[in-house]
Residue, then its C-alpha position, 0 to 999 in steps of 0.5 A: m499499499n503506497a503511503w502517497s495520496p493523490s489528494p490532499r486530506p480535508l482539512a478539520p473545521r477549525e484548521i479552516e476557521t485558522q486558515l480563513g482568520q490568517l487569510i483575513c489578517e493578510c487581506l487587512n495589509r495586502r488588499s487583493t482580489d484572490l486573497a478576498t476570493a480566498v475567505v469566501q471560499h474558506i467560509e463555503a467550505l467551513c459551512a459545508h463541512p460534514d463536521y462543522r458544528g456550528s449553530w445556525e447564528e454561527r453559520c448566518t454570520y459566516r454567510r454575512l461575512a461571505q457577502h461582504w468578502n465577495g463584494l470586497a472582491w468585487i471593489a478590488g477587481d473593478p478600478s471604476v468601482r474602486e474609484s468610486v468608492r474612494s471618492s464617496a468615501e472622500s466626499r464623506r470624510s469633507v462633510e463630518s469635517c464640517 
């Protein structure tokens, strides 16, 4: 019997959560469409994992978080949206300073 396996062993829910936290930290330092997409993929993998025992509230929170990161990936990937968001934020800051 060969010890080598063509597919890596599936990650446990705790391992997925650990990687998710690392990805989010990395994304905060280096904004990237790929990283934001990876965050969404990890959330989806965690929620779909047969051994994940999160409550429905936790699952709902993760699903909302996935939607948020999908939006961030979209903004990071579209320069016109990024510019629109940036100018909108600048407008809010100028109004807030009044």
